[in-house]
C-alpha positions as CSV (number, residue, x, y, z in Angstrom):
1,X,-11.4,-74.6,47.6
2,X,-9.5,-71.6,48.8
3,X,-6.4,-72.3,50.9
4,X,-7.5,-69.4,53.2
5,X,-10.4,-68.8,55.6
6,X,-11.2,-65.5,54.0
7,X,-10.3,-63.3,51.0
8,X,-10.2,-60.5,53.1
9,X,-9.5,-60.0,56.9
10,X,-10.0,-56.3,58.2
11,X,-8.4,-55.3,61.6
12,X,-10.4,-52.5,63.0
13,X,-14.2,-51.8,62.4
14,X,-13.9,-48.1,62.2
15,X,-15.1,-45.9,59.3
16,X,-12.3,-47.0,56.8
17,X,-12.3,-50.7,57.8
18,X,-16.0,-50.9,57.7
19,X,-16.4,-49.2,54.1
20,X,-13.5,-51.4,52.8
21,X,-15.1,-54.6,54.1
22,X,-18.6,-53.9,52.8
23,X,-17.5,-52.9,49.2
24,X,-15.2,-55.8,49.0
25,X,-18.0,-58.2,50.0
26,X,-20.1,-56.6,47.6
27,X,-17.7,-57.6,45.0
28,X,-18.1,-61.3,46.2
29,X,-15.2,-61.5,48.5
30,X,-15.6,-63.6,51.7
31,X,-14.8,-61.0,54.5
32,X,-14.2,-60.8,58.1
33,X,-13.5,-58.0,60.2
34,X,-12.2,-57.9,63.9
35,X,-12.9,-55.3,66.6
36,X,-11.8,-55.4,70.1
37,X,-13.9,-52.4,71.1
38,X,-17.0,-51.1,69.7
39,X,-18.1,-51.0,65.9
40,X,-17.8,-47.5,64.5
41,X,-14.2,-46.4,65.4
42,X,-12.9,-43.1,66.8
43,X,-15.3,-41.0,65.0
44,X,-18.6,-42.7,66.0
45,X,-17.6,-43.8,69.5
46,X,-15.2,-41.3,71.0
47,X,-14.6,-38.5,68.4
48,X,-16.6,-36.4,66.0
49,X,-20.1,-37.6,66.6
50,X,-20.2,-37.4,70.5
51,X,-17.9,-34.3,70.4
52,X,-20.5,-32.5,68.0
53,X,-23.4,-33.5,70.4
54,X,-21.4,-31.9,73.1
55,X,-20.8,-28.9,71.2
56,X,-24.4,-28.6,70.3
57,X,-25.2,-28.6,74.0
58,X,-22.5,-25.9,74.7
59,X,-24.1,-23.5,72.3
60,X,-27.6,-23.4,74.0
61,X,-26.5,-21.0,76.8
62,X,-25.9,-18.4,74.3
63,X,-29.0,-19.3,72.3
64,X,-31.0,-18.7,75.5
65,X,-29.5,-15.3,76.0
66,X,-29.7,-14.1,72.5
67,X,-33.4,-15.1,72.4
68,X,-34.4,-12.4,74.6
69,X,-33.3,-9.8,72.1
70,X,-35.8,-11.5,69.7
71,X,-38.7,-11.3,72.1
72,X,-38.5,-14.6,73.7
73,X,-38.7,-15.0,77.4
74,X,-38.4,-18.1,79.4
75,X,-37.7,-19.3,83.0
76,X,-34.4,-19.9,84.4
77,X,-32.3,-22.3,82.2
78,X,-30.3,-25.1,84.0
79,X,-27.9,-27.7,82.7
80,X,-27.6,-31.3,83.8
81,X,-24.3,-33.0,82.6
82,X,-25.6,-36.5,83.4
83,X,-28.7,-36.1,81.2
84,X,-26.4,-35.0,78.3
85,X,-24.1,-37.9,78.8
86,X,-26.7,-40.5,79.0
87,X,-28.5,-39.1,75.7
88,X,-25.2,-39.0,74.0
89,X,-24.5,-42.7,75.0
90,X,-28.0,-43.8,73.8
91,X,-27.2,-42.2,70.3
92,X,-23.7,-43.8,70.2
93,X,-25.5,-47.2,71.1
94,X,-27.8,-46.7,68.3
95,X,-25.1,-45.9,65.7
96,X,-23.1,-49.0,67.0
97,X,-26.0,-51.1,66.3
98,X,-26.5,-49.5,62.8
99,X,-22.8,-50.3,61.9
100,X,-23.2,-53.9,62.9
101,X,-26.4,-54.2,60.9
102,X,-24.7,-52.8,57.9
103,X,-21.8,-55.4,58.3
104,X,-24.3,-58.2,58.6
105,X,-26.3,-57.1,55.8
106,X,-23.3,-56.9,53.5
107,X,-22.4,-60.7,54.6
108,X,-19.3,-59.5,56.5
109,X,-18.4,-61.7,59.5
110,X,-17.9,-59.7,62.7
111,X,-15.4,-61.1,65.1
112,X,-15.6,-59.1,68.3
113,X,-12.0,-59.8,69.6
114,X,-8.4,-58.5,69.1
115,X,-6.6,-59.5,66.1
116,X,-2.9,-59.9,66.0
117,X,-0.7,-60.8,62.9
118,X,1.2,-63.9,63.2
119,X,2.7,-63.8,59.6
120,X,1.5,-62.1,56.3
121,X,-1.5,-64.4,55.9
122,X,-2.4,-65.7,59.6
123,X,-3.8,-63.9,62.5
124,X,-4.6,-64.8,66.1
125,X,-8.3,-63.6,66.7
126,X,-9.2,-64.1,70.4
127,X,-7.1,-67.4,70.6
128,X,-8.6,-68.6,67.2
129,X,-6.3,-69.0,64.3
130,X,-7.5,-67.4,61.2
131,X,-5.9,-67.1,57.7
132,X,-6.6,-64.5,54.9
133,X,-5.5,-64.0,51.4
134,X,-5.4,-60.2,51.9
135,X,-5.4,-58.2,55.1
136,X,-6.4,-54.6,55.7
137,X,-5.1,-52.8,58.9
138,X,-7.4,-50.0,59.8
139,X,-6.9,-49.5,63.6
140,X,-6.9,-45.8,63.8
141,X,-5.1,-43.7,66.3
142,X,-5.1,-43.1,70.2
143,X,-4.3,-40.0,72.4
144,X,-0.5,-39.6,73.2
145,X,0.5,-38.5,76.6
146,X,3.8,-36.7,77.2
147,X,6.1,-38.0,80.1
148,X,5.1,-35.0,82.4
149,X,5.3,-35.8,86.2
150,X,1.7,-36.6,87.3
151,X,0.4,-37.2,83.8
152,X,-1.6,-40.2,85.1
153,X,-3.7,-37.7,86.8
154,X,-4.9,-36.1,83.6
155,X,-7.7,-37.5,81.1
156,X,-7.8,-37.4,77.3
157,X,-10.7,-36.9,75.0
158,X,-11.7,-40.5,75.5
159,X,-12.4,-40.2,79.2
160,X,-13.9,-36.7,78.8
161,X,-17.0,-38.2,77.2
162,X,-17.6,-40.5,80.2
163,X,-17.0,-38.2,83.1
164,X,-19.8,-38.8,85.8
165,X,-19.9,-35.1,86.6
166,X,-18.6,-32.0,84.5
167,X,-15.7,-30.4,86.0
168,X,-16.5,-27.0,87.3
169,X,-12.9,-25.7,86.6
170,X,-10.8,-27.4,84.0
171,X,-7.5,-27.0,82.5
172,X,-7.1,-28.3,78.8
173,X,-3.5,-28.7,77.6
174,X,-3.0,-28.3,73.8
175,X,-3.5,-26.1,70.9
176,X,-5.0,-28.2,68.2
177,X,-8.4,-28.7,67.1
178,X,-9.4,-31.2,69.9
179,X,-8.1,-28.9,72.5
180,X,-9.8,-25.9,71.1
181,X,-12.9,-27.8,70.6
182,X,-13.2,-29.1,74.1
183,X,-12.3,-25.7,75.5
184,X,-15.4,-24.3,73.7
185,X,-17.4,-27.2,75.0
186,X,-16.6,-27.0,78.8
187,X,-16.5,-23.1,78.6
188,X,-20.0,-23.1,77.1
189,X,-21.4,-25.5,79.5
190,X,-20.3,-23.3,82.4
191,X,-16.9,-24.5,83.5
192,X,-13.9,-22.2,84.2
193,X,-11.8,-23.0,81.4
194,X,-8.1,-22.6,80.9
195,X,-6.3,-23.6,77.4
196,X,-2.7,-24.0,77.8
197,X,-0.6,-24.1,74.8
198,X,3.4,-24.2,74.8
199,X,3.7,-22.8,71.2
200,X,3.3,-19.1,70.1
201,X,-0.4,-19.5,68.8
202,X,-3.2,-22.2,68.7
203,X,-4.1,-24.1,65.7
204,X,-0.8,-24.6,64.1
205,X,-1.0,-25.5,60.4
206,X,-3.9,-23.2,59.8
207,X,-3.9,-19.8,58.0
208,X,-2.4,-17.3,60.4
209,X,-5.2,-14.9,60.2
210,X,-7.6,-17.6,61.1
211,X,-5.6,-18.5,64.0
212,X,-5.0,-15.1,65.4
213,X,-8.8,-14.1,64.8
214,X,-10.1,-17.5,66.4
215,X,-7.9,-17.0,69.4
216,X,-9.3,-13.6,70.0
217,X,-12.9,-14.8,69.5
218,X,-12.5,-17.7,72.1
219,X,-10.9,-15.3,74.8
220,X,-13.9,-13.0,74.3
221,X,-16.2,-15.9,75.2
222,X,-14.3,-16.2,78.6
223,X,-11.8,-19.0,77.9
224,X,-8.5,-18.3,79.6
225,X,-6.1,-18.7,76.9
226,X,-2.3,-19.0,77.7
227,X,0.2,-19.5,75.0
228,X,4.0,-20.2,75.7
229,X,2.4,-22.2,78.6
230,X,4.6,-25.3,79.3
231,X,3.2,-27.6,81.8
232,X,6.0,-29.2,84.0
233,X,4.2,-31.2,86.6
234,X,0.6,-32.2,87.7
235,X,-0.3,-32.9,91.3
236,X,-3.2,-34.2,93.3
237,X,-4.8,-31.6,95.8
238,X,-7.6,-33.3,97.7
239,X,-10.2,-34.4,95.0
240,X,-8.6,-31.7,92.6
241,X,-5.6,-31.0,90.5
242,X,-2.8,-28.4,90.6
243,X,-1.0,-27.8,87.2
244,X,2.4,-26.1,87.6
245,X,3.8,-24.2,84.4
246,X,7.4,-23.8,83.5
247,X,7.0,-20.1,84.5
248,X,6.3,-21.1,88.0
249,X,2.5,-20.1,87.7
250,X,0.1,-22.8,89.0
251,X,-3.6,-23.4,88.2
252,X,-6.1,-25.1,90.6
253,X,-8.8,-27.2,88.8
254,X,-11.0,-30.2,89.1
255,X,-9.7,-31.8,86.0
256,X,-6.7,-31.7,83.6
257,X,-7.3,-32.8,80.0
258,X,-4.5,-33.4,77.6
259,X,-5.0,-33.1,73.9
260,X,-1.5,-32.7,72.8
261,X,-1.5,-35.2,69.8
262,X,-2.6,-38.6,68.7
263,X,-0.5,-41.4,67.3
264,X,-1.1,-44.5,65.4
265,X,-2.5,-47.4,67.4
266,X,-0.3,-50.1,65.7
267,X,1.5,-51.4,69.1
268,X,1.1,-55.1,69.7
269,X,-0.5,-55.9,66.4
270,X,2.2,-58.3,65.2
271,X,3.2,-55.9,62.2
272,X,6.8,-56.8,62.9
273,X,6.1,-60.5,62.7
274,X,4.4,-59.9,59.4
275,X,7.1,-57.9,58.1
276,X,5.4,-54.9,57.7
277,X,7.5,-51.6,57.7
278,X,6.7,-48.8,60.1
279,X,7.5,-45.2,59.8
280,X,7.5,-42.4,62.3
281,X,5.5,-42.7,65.5
282,X,4.5,-46.3,64.6
283,X,2.7,-45.1,61.4
284,X,2.3,-47.9,58.9
285,X,4.3,-47.0,55.7
286,X,2.0,-47.2,52.6
287,X,2.2,-46.2,48.9
288,X,-0.4,-44.2,47.0
289,X,-2.7,-47.3,46.8
290,X,-2.3,-47.8,50.6
291,X,-0.2,-50.9,50.0
292,X,2.6,-51.7,52.5
293,X,5.9,-53.2,51.7
294,X,4.0,-56.7,52.1
295,X,2.1,-57.2,48.9
296,X,-1.0,-58.7,50.5
297,X,-1.2,-56.2,53.4
298,X,-2.6,-52.8,53.1
299,X,-3.6,-50.1,55.6
300,X,-5.9,-47.1,55.6
301,X,-7.1,-44.3,57.9
302,X,-5.3,-42.7,60.9
303,X,-2.8,-45.6,61.6
304,X,-1.1,-44.5,58.3
305,X,-0.9,-40.8,59.6
306,X,-1.5,-39.4,56.2
307,X,-4.6,-37.0,56.6
308,X,-6.4,-38.0,59.8
309,X,-9.9,-37.3,58.9
310,X,-12.8,-39.7,59.0
311,X,-13.9,-39.0,55.4
312,X,-10.3,-39.6,54.3
313,X,-10.4,-43.0,55.9
314,X,-13.6,-43.9,54.1
315,X,-12.3,-42.8,50.7
316,X,-9.1,-44.8,51.3
317,X,-11.1,-47.9,52.3
318,X,-13.4,-47.5,49.3
319,X,-10.4,-47.0,46.9
320,X,-8.7,-50.2,48.4
321,X,-11.7,-52.4,47.9
322,X,-12.2,-51.1,44.4
323,X,-8.6,-51.7,43.4
324,X,-8.0,-54.9,45.0
325,X,-11.4,-56.7,44.5
326,X,-13.4,-54.8,42.0
327,X,-10.6,-54.6,39.3
328,X,-11.2,-50.7,39.3
329,X,-7.9,-49.4,40.5
330,X,-7.9,-45.7,41.9
331,X,-6.0,-43.7,44.6
332,X,-7.1,-40.9,47.0
333,X,-6.1,-37.5,46.1
334,X,-5.1,-36.1,49.5
335,X,-4.7,-32.6,48.2
336,X,-7.2,-29.7,48.9
337,X,-9.4,-31.4,51.6
338,X,-12.0,-29.1,53.2
339,X,-12.1,-29.6,57.0
340,X,-13.6,-28.1,59.9
341,X,-13.1,-27.2,63.7
342,X,-16.1,-27.2,65.9
343,X,-14.7,-24.5,68.1
344,X,-17.0,-21.6,69.4
345,X,-17.1,-20.0,66.9
346,X,-16.4,-22.8,64.3
347,X,-13.8,-22.8,61.7
348,X,-13.8,-24.0,58.1
349,X,-10.9,-24.3,55.8
350,X,-10.0,-25.7,52.5
351,X,-6.8,-25.3,50.4
352,X,-3.6,-23.5,50.8
353,X,-2.9,-21.0,53.8
354,X,-1.3,-17.7,52.8
355,X,2.0,-18.6,54.3
356,X,2.2,-21.9,52.3
357,X,1.3,-20.1,49.0
358,X,4.1,-17.4,49.7
359,X,6.5,-20.2,50.6
360,X,5.9,-21.5,47.2
361,X,7.1,-18.3,45.6
362,X,3.5,-17.2,44.5
363,X,2.5,-13.7,44.1
364,X,-1.0,-13.4,45.8
365,X,-4.2,-11.4,46.0
366,X,-5.6,-11.8,49.5
367,X,-9.3,-10.8,50.2
368,X,-10.7,-10.5,53.6
369,X,-14.0,-9.7,55.1
370,X,-14.5,-9.0,58.9
371,X,-18.0,-8.3,60.1
372,X,-20.6,-8.7,62.9
373,X,-23.1,-11.3,61.8
374,X,-26.7,-10.2,61.3
375,X,-27.9,-12.2,64.2
376,X,-25.8,-10.4,66.7
377,X,-27.0,-6.9,65.5
378,X,-30.0,-7.6,67.7
379,X,-28.4,-9.8,70.3
380,X,-25.6,-7.4,70.9
381,X,-23.1,-10.3,71.2
382,X,-19.6,-9.3,70.6
383,X,-18.9,-12.0,68.1
384,X,-17.5,-11.4,64.5
385,X,-17.0,-13.4,61.5
386,X,-13.7,-13.6,59.4
387,X,-13.6,-14.8,55.7
388,X,-10.6,-15.0,53.6
389,X,-9.6,-16.0,50.1
390,X,-6.1,-16.8,48.9
391,X,-5.8,-16.1,45.1
392,X,-2.9,-16.8,42.9
393,X,-2.3,-13.4,41.2
394,X,-1.2,-14.8,37.8
395,X,-3.9,-17.2,37.2
396,X,-6.6,-15.9,39.6
397,X,-7.3,-19.4,40.8
398,X,-8.4,-19.5,44.3
399,X,-6.0,-21.5,46.2
400,X,-7.6,-21.3,49.6
401,X,-10.7,-20.3,51.4
402,X,-10.9,-19.8,55.2
403,X,-13.6,-18.7,57.6
404,X,-14.2,-18.3,61.3
405,X,-17.9,-17.8,62.2
406,X,-21.2,-19.3,62.6
407,X,-22.0,-22.0,60.1
408,X,-18.4,-22.0,58.8
409,X,-18.2,-25.9,58.5
410,X,-21.5,-26.0,56.4
411,X,-20.2,-23.2,54.2
412,X,-16.8,-24.5,53.5
413,X,-18.2,-27.9,52.3
414,X,-19.7,-26.2,49.2
415,X,-16.6,-23.9,48.7
416,X,-14.5,-27.2,48.8
417,X,-16.0,-28.2,45.6
418,X,-15.0,-24.8,43.7
419,X,-11.5,-24.9,45.2
420,X,-11.0,-28.5,44.3
421,X,-12.2,-27.6,40.8
422,X,-9.7,-24.7,40.5
423,X,-12.1,-22.1,40.4
424,X,-11.0,-18.5,39.8
425,X,-11.8,-15.4,41.5
426,X,-13.7,-14.1,38.5
427,X,-15.9,-17.4,38.7
428,X,-16.6,-16.4,42.4
429,X,-17.5,-12.9,41.4
430,X,-19.8,-14.1,38.6
431,X,-21.8,-16.3,41.1
432,X,-24.9,-14.7,42.4
433,X,-25.0,-14.0,46.2
434,X,-27.7,-15.4,48.3
435,X,-28.8,-12.5,50.7
436,X,-28.9,-12.0,53.5
437,X,-26.4,-14.6,54.4
438,X,-22.7,-14.6,55.9
439,X,-21.8,-17.0,53.0
440,X,-22.5,-14.4,50.3
441,X,-19.3,-12.5,51.4
442,X,-17.2,-15.2,49.6
443,X,-18.7,-14.1,46.3
444,X,-18.9,-10.2,47.1
445,X,-15.3,-9.4,48.1
446,X,-14.2,-7.1,45.4
447,X,-10.9,-5.5,46.6
448,X,-7.7,-7.3,47.6
449,X,-6.2,-6.1,50.9
450,X,-2.7,-4.3,50.9
451,X,0.2,-6.8,50.7
């Protein structure tokens, strides 16, 4: 008989933790998973899924307008925020139930309580003492709020999903993908929207052409983008808010949303008691196989602060279970990961940016296509699409593919395969175009732009 209650105990029932628990149980391990909130994690409960549902909603106002150019007519369109939120909540409830059924169907015990480590093999789970041979930490991340006077008056993306009424005038602080996405959502739903970023340009880390192009497109849609805008304080003014910038300018609004970063949610887990080493910002330090400095404790997902994306957490959880319980050791390759920003218009990107490649000393061929999408030749909407390829001149390998425009996330997923495989520009050129599509531009760009 085992000296432990479980072969594996997982802390956190998000995407990575659930995948690891189910795969390990499939190998015959006795597995339990603890979750103090709802099953599904950031992505399902308060991240990617509800955010994309809100993004869909925000697109409809343009769709209604554009339809007239295609011969459609209809009555006055009206938007109701409580209806959207209620329907979104119903879908999240459904997904939460599905995740619970998946765990039960995999014979994984779900303990809906907070778990805290007492030592490398022992946990306190809602007042109950539990032991496990192996422990996996998959607690994700949480919005981080800076020490700005009045910060308690601001909300984060967590609260934005549960507002009883939509703000008619909102200030969003931040320049990363969450800030840009919510700016598009609120603007598309009819709110006067300010996007305030203290840096030179939004979307730091993305290709510079993509950053500048995306910024110009969201401004055209009516978002009031201010860069080099540093917030120094937030005040309550009646039921509203006043934001004061370092320049002395002020913005009156109904709500202030901060999206200035997230940090690993590792506080109070007892990691120190178990001897687990932490890195910058409370991230759990792990090796390529997600193992901490304590042999039987591993960590996956955003709490390790490697590549903070849901599919990455899922891969890491799967690799962990295969390695530790399936005798099939493998590690996740964190290079060349396709990703998307569900901004308005959206962004898709995979591989190396031009600046990164030049920083490596590479000689490059750069290809770009900037055009009005076919849809808008009739709608008349002033929206453009940008596509870009970063190609190593010597080998002709496509190092990066980047896009701003309708369907960019769907297109970049397929391109991710080619870039991951090391396809050359000649192989792109040899691929027959699908016409008429925007995606065909990636295989019909012939002449590099001037250096």
